[in-house]
DRENDO-1510 file (C-alpha; in Angstrom, 1 decimal, always signed):
<recs>
REC; n; res; u; v; w
REC; 1; MET; -10.1; +13.1; +6.5 .
REC; 2; TYR; -9.9; +10.0; +4.4 .
REC; 3; GLU; -9.2; +11.6; +1.0 .
REC; 4; GLY; -8.4; +15.1; -0.3 .
REC; 5; ASN; -6.1; +15.5; -3.3 .
REC; 6; ALA; -5.6; +17.4; -6.5 .
REC; 7; GLY; -4.5; +15.9; -9.8 .
REC; 8; VAL; -3.4; +16.9; -13.2 .
REC; 9; LYS; -3.5; +14.8; -16.4 .
REC; 10; LEU; -0.1; +14.7; -17.9 .
REC; 11; SER; -1.0; +13.5; -21.4 .
REC; 12; GLY; -3.7; +14.4; -23.8 .
REC; 13; GLU; -3.9; +10.9; -25.3 .
REC; 14; LYS; -2.9; +8.6; -22.4 .
REC; 15; ASN; -4.6; +8.2; -19.0 .
REC; 16; LEU; -1.5; +9.4; -17.1 .
REC; 17; TRP; -2.1; +11.4; -13.9 .
REC; 18; LEU; +0.0; +13.1; -11.2 .
REC; 19; ASP; -1.8; +13.4; -7.9 .
REC; 20; VAL; -0.8; +15.3; -4.7 .
REC; 21; GLY; -2.5; +15.1; -1.3 .
REC; 22; VAL; -4.2; +12.5; +0.8 .
REC; 23; PHE; -5.5; +9.5; -1.1 .
REC; 24; PRO; -6.7; +5.9; -0.3 .
REC; 25; SER; -3.9; +3.4; +0.4 .
REC; 26; HIS; -2.5; +1.5; -2.6 .
REC; 27; ILE; -2.1; -1.6; -0.3 .
REC; 28; GLY; -4.8; -4.2; +0.1 .
REC; 29; PHE; -8.2; -5.2; -1.3 .
REC; 30; GLU; -10.4; -3.5; +1.4 .
REC; 31; SER; -11.6; +0.0; +1.6 .
REC; 32; ALA; -12.1; +2.5; +4.4 .
REC; 33; VAL; -15.7; +2.7; +3.2 .
REC; 34; GLY; -17.2; -0.3; +5.0 .
REC; 35; LYS; -20.1; -1.0; +2.7 .
REC; 36; ASP; -17.7; -1.6; -0.2 .
REC; 37; ASN; -16.0; -4.5; +1.6 .
REC; 38; TRP; -17.2; -8.1; +1.4 .
REC; 39; THR; -17.2; -8.4; +5.2 .
REC; 40; LEU; -18.5; -6.1; +7.9 .
REC; 41; THR; -15.3; -6.0; +10.0 .
REC; 42; ARG; -12.0; -5.4; +8.3 .
REC; 43; SER; -9.6; -8.3; +7.9 .
REC; 44; LEU; -6.5; -8.4; +10.2 .
REC; 45; GLY; -4.4; -7.4; +7.2 .
REC; 46; ALA; -6.5; -4.4; +6.4 .
REC; 47; ASP; -6.5; -3.1; +10.0 .
REC; 48; ASN; -2.7; -3.3; +10.1 .
REC; 49; THR; -1.8; -1.7; +6.8 .
REC; 50; PRO; -2.5; +2.0; +5.8 .
REC; 51; TYR; -6.1; +3.1; +5.1 .
REC; 52; PHE; -4.8; +6.3; +3.7 .
REC; 53; GLU; -1.6; +7.8; +2.4 .
REC; 54; SER; -0.3; +11.3; +1.8 .
REC; 55; GLY; +2.3; +12.4; -0.7 .
REC; 56; THR; +2.6; +12.3; -4.5 .
REC; 57; LYS; +1.7; +9.6; -7.0 .
REC; 58; ILE; +1.9; +9.2; -10.7 .
REC; 59; SER; -0.5; +6.6; -12.2 .
REC; 60; TYR; -1.3; +5.1; -15.6 .
REC; 61; ALA; -4.3; +3.2; -16.7 .
REC; 62; SER; -4.4; +1.4; -20.1 .
REC; 63; LYS; -7.2; +2.2; -22.6 .
REC; 64; ASN; -8.6; -1.3; -22.2 .
REC; 65; ASP; -8.6; -0.9; -18.4 .
REC; 66; LYS; -6.6; -4.1; -18.1 .
REC; 67; TRP; -3.5; -2.5; -16.6 .
REC; 68; PHE; -3.1; +0.0; -13.8 .
REC; 69; LEU; +0.4; +1.2; -12.8 .
REC; 70; SER; +1.4; +3.6; -10.0 .
REC; 71; SER; +4.5; +4.9; -8.4 .
REC; 72; LEU; +4.3; +6.8; -5.1 .
REC; 73; VAL; +6.5; +9.1; -2.9 .
REC; 74; LEU; +4.9; +9.1; +0.6 .
REC; 75; ASN; +5.1; +10.7; +4.0 .
REC; 76; GLY; +5.3; +7.3; +5.6 .
REC; 77; TRP; +3.2; +4.4; +6.7 .
REC; 78; GLN; -0.2; +6.1; +7.2 .
REC; 79; HIS; +1.0; +9.6; +8.1 .
REC; 80; ILE; -0.4; +12.9; +7.0 .
REC; 81; LYS; +3.0; +14.4; +7.6 .
REC; 82; PRO; +6.4; +12.7; +8.1 .
REC; 83; VAL; +7.4; +11.3; +11.4 .
REC; 84; GLU; +9.3; +13.9; +13.4 .
REC; 85; GLY; +13.0; +13.6; +12.8 .
REC; 86; ASN; +12.6; +11.4; +9.7 .
REC; 87; THR; +14.0; +13.0; +6.6 .
REC; 88; LEU; +13.7; +10.0; +4.4 .
REC; 89; PRO; +10.5; +9.7; +2.2 .
REC; 90; SER; +8.8; +6.4; +1.7 .
REC; 91; PHE; +8.1; +4.9; -1.7 .
REC; 92; GLY; +5.5; +2.6; -3.1 .
REC; 93; THR; +4.4; +0.8; -6.3 .
REC; 94; GLN; +1.2; -0.8; -7.5 .
REC; 95; ILE; +0.5; -3.0; -10.5 .
REC; 96; THR; -3.0; -4.2; -11.1 .
REC; 97; TYR; -3.9; -6.5; -14.0 .
REC; 98; LYS; -7.4; -7.5; -15.0 .
REC; 99; SER; -7.1; -10.3; -17.6 .
REC; 100; SER; -10.9; -10.4; -17.8 .
REC; 101; PRO; -13.9; -9.1; -15.9 .
REC; 102; SER; -13.6; -12.2; -13.8 .
REC; 103; VAL; -9.9; -12.0; -12.8 .
REC; 104; THR; -8.0; -9.3; -11.0 .
REC; 105; LEU; -4.4; -9.6; -9.9 .
REC; 106; ASN; -2.6; -7.0; -7.8 .
REC; 107; SER; +0.9; -6.4; -6.5 .
REC; 108; SER; +1.7; -3.5; -4.2 .
REC; 109; THR; +5.0; -2.6; -2.4 .
REC; 110; PHE; +6.2; -0.2; +0.3 .
REC; 111; ILE; +9.7; +0.8; +1.2 .
REC; 112; GLY; +10.5; +3.3; +3.9 .
REC; 113; SER; +11.1; +3.9; +7.6 .
REC; 114; ASP; +8.6; +4.7; +10.3 .
REC; 115; LYS; +11.3; +5.9; +12.7 .
REC; 116; PRO; +13.4; +9.1; +13.2 .
REC; 117; ASP; +16.8; +9.2; +11.4 .
REC; 118; SER; +18.5; +8.5; +14.8 .
REC; 119; ASP; +16.7; +5.1; +15.0 .
REC; 120; ARG; +16.1; +4.4; +11.3 .
REC; 121; ARG; +14.9; +0.9; +10.6 .
REC; 122; MET; +14.0; +0.2; +7.0 .
REC; 123; ARG; +10.7; -1.5; +6.3 .
REC; 124; TYR; +10.1; -3.5; +3.1 .
REC; 125; PHE; +6.5; -4.7; +2.5 .
REC; 126; HIS; +4.7; -6.6; -0.3 .
REC; 127; ASN; +1.0; -7.1; -0.7 .
REC; 128; PHE; -0.5; -9.5; -3.3 .
REC; 129; TYR; -4.1; -10.4; -3.9 .
REC; 130; ALA; -6.2; -12.0; -6.5 .
REC; 131; ILE; -10.0; -11.7; -7.0 .
REC; 132; PHE; -11.8; -14.4; -9.0 .
REC; 133; LYS; -15.4; -14.3; -10.1 .
REC; 134; LEU; -16.1; -18.0; -10.3 .
REC; 135; ASN; -19.7; -17.5; -11.7 .
REC; 136; ASN; -22.5; -15.0; -11.4 .
REC; 137; LYS; -23.1; -15.8; -7.7 .
REC; 138; LEU; -19.7; -17.0; -6.3 .
REC; 139; SER; -16.5; -15.0; -6.0 .
REC; 140; THR; -13.3; -15.4; -3.9 .
REC; 141; THR; -10.4; -13.2; -2.8 .
REC; 142; ILE; -7.0; -14.6; -1.9 .
REC; 143; GLY; -4.4; -12.3; -0.3 .
REC; 144; PHE; -0.9; -12.6; +1.1 .
REC; 145; ASP; +1.1; -9.9; +2.8 .
REC; 146; ILE; +4.7; -10.2; +4.0 .
REC; 147; GLY; +6.9; -7.5; +5.5 .
REC; 148; VAL; +10.4; -7.2; +7.0 .
REC; 149; GLU; +12.0; -4.5; +9.1 .
REC; 150; GLN; +15.5; -4.1; +10.4 .
REC; 151; LYS; +15.8; -5.1; +14.0 .
REC; 152; ASN; +18.1; -2.2; +14.7 .
REC; 153; LYS; +19.6; +0.7; +12.8 .
REC; 154; ASP; +22.1; -0.4; +10.2 .
REC; 155; SER; +21.4; -4.1; +11.1 .
REC; 156; SER; +21.3; -6.9; +8.6 .
REC; 157; ASN; +19.0; -8.9; +10.8 .
REC; 158; MET; +15.3; -8.5; +10.1 .
REC; 159; ASN; +12.0; -9.0; +11.9 .
REC; 160; ILE; +9.4; -10.7; +9.7 .
REC; 161; TRP; +5.6; -10.7; +9.7 .
REC; 162; PHE; +3.1; -12.2; +7.3 .
REC; 163; ASN; -0.6; -12.5; +6.7 .
REC; 164; PRO; -2.6; -14.9; +4.4 .
REC; 165; THR; -6.4; -14.2; +3.9 .
REC; 166; THR; -9.1; -16.0; +2.0 .
REC; 167; ILE; -12.7; -14.8; +1.6 .
REC; 168; LEU; -15.5; -16.6; -0.2 .
REC; 169; ARG; -18.6; -14.6; -1.2 .
REC; 170; TYR; -22.0; -16.0; -2.4 .
REC; 171; THR; -24.7; -13.7; -3.7 .
REC; 172; PRO; -27.9; -15.8; -4.1 .
REC; 173; THR; -30.0; -12.7; -4.9 .
REC; 174; THR; -29.5; -9.1; -5.8 .
REC; 175; LYS; -30.3; -8.1; -2.3 .
REC; 176; THR; -28.4; -10.7; -0.2 .
REC; 177; ALA; -24.9; -11.8; +0.2 .
REC; 178; VAL; -23.0; -14.3; +2.4 .
REC; 179; ALA; -19.2; -14.2; +3.0 .
REC; 180; ILE; -16.9; -16.6; +4.8 .
REC; 181; ARG; -13.4; -15.5; +5.8 .
REC; 182; ALA; -10.3; -17.4; +7.1 .
REC; 183; GLU; -7.1; -15.5; +7.9 .
REC; 184; TYR; -3.9; -15.8; +9.9 .
REC; 185; TYR; -1.6; -13.1; +11.1 .
REC; 186; GLN; +1.9; -13.7; +12.5 .
REC; 187; ASP; +4.0; -10.9; +14.0 .
REC; 188; LYS; +6.2; -12.6; +16.4 .
REC; 189; HIS; +8.4; -9.6; +17.1 .
REC; 190; GLY; +5.7; -7.0; +17.4 .
REC; 191; VAL; +6.6; -4.8; +14.4 .
REC; 192; ILE; +3.0; -3.9; +13.7 .
REC; 193; ILE; +1.1; -5.5; +16.6 .
REC; 194; ALA; +2.9; -5.4; +19.9 .
REC; 195; THR; +1.6; -7.9; +22.6 .
REC; 196; ASP; +4.6; -8.2; +25.0 .
REC; 197; THR; +3.9; -12.0; +25.2 .
REC; 198; PRO; +6.3; -14.8; +24.5 .
REC; 199; ASN; +5.0; -15.7; +21.1 .
REC; 200; GLY; +4.0; -12.3; +19.9 .
REC; 201; PHE; +0.9; -11.9; +17.8 .
REC; 202; LYS; +0.1; -15.3; +16.2 .
REC; 203; THR; -3.6; -15.3; +15.5 .
REC; 204; TRP; -6.2; -17.2; +13.4 .
REC; 205; GLY; -9.4; -15.5; +12.4 .
REC; 206; PHE; -12.7; -17.0; +11.1 .
REC; 207; SER; -15.9; -15.1; +10.3 .
REC; 208; ALA; -19.3; -15.5; +8.6 .
REC; 209; ASN; -21.1; -12.5; +7.2 .
REC; 210; PHE; -24.7; -11.8; +6.0 .
REC; 211; ASP; -25.7; -8.7; +4.0 .
REC; 212; TYR; -29.2; -7.5; +3.1 .
REC; 213; SER; -29.8; -4.5; +0.9 .
REC; 214; ILE; -33.0; -3.0; +2.2 .
REC; 215; THR; -32.8; -0.3; -0.5 .
REC; 216; ASN; -30.1; +0.9; -2.9 .
REC; 217; PHE; -29.0; +3.3; -0.2 .
REC; 218; LEU; -29.5; +1.2; +2.9 .
REC; 219; LEU; -27.5; -1.9; +3.8 .
REC; 220; TRP; -27.9; -4.1; +6.9 .
REC; 221; ARG; -25.1; -6.4; +7.9 .
REC; 222; ILE; -24.4; -8.9; +10.6 .
REC; 223; GLU; -21.2; -10.9; +11.3 .
REC; 224; ALA; -20.0; -13.6; +13.7 .
REC; 225; ARG; -16.2; -13.7; +14.2 .
REC; 226; THR; -13.7; -15.6; +16.2 .
REC; 227; LEU; -10.1; -14.7; +16.8 .
REC; 228; LYS; -7.8; -17.4; +18.4 .
REC; 229; SER; -4.2; -16.5; +19.4 .
REC; 230; LYS; -1.3; -18.6; +20.6 .
REC; 231; ASP; -1.0; -16.4; +23.7 .
REC; 232; ASP; -3.6; -14.9; +26.0 .
REC; 233; ILE; -3.7; -11.5; +24.4 .
REC; 234; PHE; -7.5; -10.7; +24.6 .
REC; 235; ILE; -8.8; -8.8; +27.6 .
REC; 236; ALA; -12.3; -9.7; +28.9 .
REC; 237; ASN; -14.7; -7.3; +30.7 .
REC; 238; ASN; -13.7; -8.9; +34.1 .
REC; 239; GLY; -10.0; -8.0; +33.4 .
REC; 240; HIS; -8.9; -11.6; +32.7 .
REC; 241; THR; -7.0; -12.5; +29.6 .
REC; 242; SER; -7.8; -15.3; +27.1 .
REC; 243; ASN; -6.5; -16.6; +23.8 .
REC; 244; ILE; -10.0; -16.6; +22.2 .
REC; 245; ASN; -12.2; -13.6; +21.4 .
REC; 246; THR; -15.6; -14.3; +19.8 .
REC; 247; PHE; -18.1; -11.6; +19.0 .
REC; 248; ILE; -21.1; -10.6; +16.9 .
REC; 249; THR; -21.2; -7.3; +15.0 .
REC; 250; THR; -24.1; -5.6; +13.2 .
REC; 251; SER; -24.4; -2.4; +11.3 .
REC; 252; LEU; -26.8; -0.3; +9.2 .
REC; 253; ALA; -25.0; +1.7; +6.5 .
REC; 254; ILE; -26.6; +4.7; +4.7 .
REC; 255; SER; -25.0; +5.9; +1.5 .
REC; 256; PHE; -26.0; +8.8; -0.8 .
</recs>
């Protein structure tokens, strides 16, 4: 289940809501609904942050739709229920500002622990992205994630990971779109992506995507993508490992 929640409007005049249940993640610019994303495959950042969250959130949207503010109390980092043995809830915030129809700025945070109380390691995470519509056909998304987590319980030493992403999208016609993506993900200590290799997960990604809307309800997509890591972390069909993984993906999405 991706989404299932109930909400109540707290003000008769203002767009102020309290929601409880399972709802889409407040982190990142990509959705779990693939056809809504600019690229066929998810970015490294999207695949390694929550797609959904469960808990409670209070949100406010301004009358002119320029501001969206949200505060969340969560069951953890993509958990339907809390991690067994963890009595500390997680917390999140989101601020989205649309200065115009062409500019969207977003800042999202997460604070919590993904471990039982006996091994509690606090995690602090910040997601920022900006979406710019450069003209009627060209748009770009720029994102940067950074997170830190305690190396051990009650430790002042932190493990750090980060992830910059850039996507450029060109829509020459109403039925076609092209997207080019460049990204980098560094998680040397394996907080999110464990590799058990000397340099951890230090990976560049490049992709090119083509979309064709056959009808309003039918979308065909194809994408070529290359991931290149510092260590040999990708496993081939013959069992050997390599630091490069190149592949082509295609899909046919039906929506109604």
